[in-house]
C-alpha positions in Angstrom: -16.7 15.3 23.7 -17.6 11.7 23.0 -20.7 12.6 21.1 -18.7 15.0 18.9 -16.1 12.2 18.3 -18.9 9.7 17.4 -20.4 12.3 15.0 -16.9 12.8 13.4 -16.6 9.0 13.0 -20.0 8.9 11.2 -19.0 11.7 8.9 -15.8 9.9 8.0 -17.7 6.7 7.2 -20.2 8.6 5.2 -17.4 10.3 3.3 -15.8 7.1 2.3 -19.1 5.7 1.1 -19.5 8.7 -1.1 -16.1 8.3 -2.5 -16.7 4.6 -3.2 -20.1 5.4 -4.8 -18.5 8.0 -7.1 -15.6 5.7 -8.0 -18.0 2.7 -8.7 -19.1 4.3 -12.0 -16.1 3.0 -14.0 -15.6 3.3 -17.0 -18.1 6.2 -17.1 -16.4 7.8 -14.1 -17.6 11.4 -13.3 -14.3 12.7 -12.2 -15.9 15.9 -10.9 -18.2 13.9 -8.6 -15.3 11.8 -7.4 -13.2 14.9 -6.6 -16.1 16.5 -4.8 -16.5 13.4 -2.7 -12.8 13.4 -1.9 -13.0 17.1 -0.9 -15.9 16.4 1.4 -14.0 13.6 3.0 -10.9 15.8 3.4 -13.0 18.3 5.2 -14.5 15.7 7.5 -11.0 14.3 8.2 -9.7 17.7 9.1 -12.6 18.2 11.6 -12.0 14.7 13.0 -8.3 15.3 13.4 -8.9 18.6 15.3 -11.4 16.9 17.6 -9.2 13.9 18.2 -6.2 16.1 18.9 -8.2 18.1 21.4 -9.3 14.9 23.2 -5.8 13.4 23.2 -4.2 16.6 24.6 -6.5 16.5 27.5 -5.8 12.9 28.5 -3.1 11.7 30.9 0.1 10.3 29.2 -0.5 6.6 29.0 0.6 3.8 26.6 -3.0 3.8 25.2 -2.8 7.5 24.5 0.6 7.1 22.8 -0.8 4.3 20.7 -3.7 6.5 19.7 -1.4 9.3 18.6 1.0 7.0 16.7 -1.9 5.3 14.8 -3.5 8.7 14.1 -0.2 9.9 12.6 0.0 6.7 10.5 -3.5 7.1 9.3 -2.9 10.7 8.3 0.3 9.7 6.5 -1.6 7.0 4.6 -4.3 9.5 3.6 -1.8 12.1 2.5 0.0 9.5 0.4 -3.3 8.3 -1.1 -4.4 11.7 -2.3 -0.9 12.8 -3.4 -0.3 9.7 -5.4 -3.7 9.2 -6.9 -4.2 12.2 -9.2 -7.2 12.4 -11.5 -5.0 11.4 -14.5 -3.6 8.4 -12.7 -7.0 7.3 -11.5 -8.2 7.3 -15.1 -5.2 5.2 -16.2 -5.2 2.7 -13.4 -8.6 2.7 -11.9 -8.5 -0.9 -10.5 -5.3 -0.1 -8.5 -7.0 3.1 -7.2 -10.0 1.1 -6.0 -7.6 -1.3 -4.2 -5.8 1.6 -2.6 -9.1 3.1 -1.5 -10.2 -0.2 0.0 -6.9 -0.6 1.9 -7.3 2.9 3.4 -10.9 2.3 4.2 -10.0 -0.9 6.0 -7.4 0.9 8.2 -9.8 3.8 8.8 -12.6 1.6 9.9 -10.3 -0.5 12.1 -9.1 2.8 13.7 -12.6 4.0 14.3 -13.8 0.7 15.8 -10.7 0.7 18.0 -11.5 4.2 19.2 -15.1 3.4 19.9 -14.3 0.2 21.8 -11.0 0.8 23.4 -9.9 4.4 23.5 -13.1 6.2 24.3 -14.4 3.7 26.8 -11.0 3.3 28.5 -9.8 6.9 28.6 -13.1 8.9 28.8 -14.8 6.7 31.4 -12.8 8.2 34.4 -13.8 11.7 33.2 -17.5 10.8 33.4 -17.1 9.7 37.0 
């Protein structure tokens, strides 16, 4: 399971880089490329959430597990708000604010993934390896 989770983390990070690269082309933004990158990221996020849910369901109920679930729900809410609010038309009109929103989401995502790598996985999966 940890190897699969680390792979999911890598796919999320790669997906955010692809979105950033597609969005960087302003004002000659290729909206189709940006939307493809967003779709690729959404697929990676769905896979990550399924893997994460499976892992969390198999762990004992601890404060750390609860924290992981709560933050995961917060992250999913942030992502849903991001893609719901930032339609292609709005991105075209207010590109700089879209970039700021992307950076904010990326910051939270990377904080979450680092926390999982260093706290959640090492703390909660170590007893299973024994």
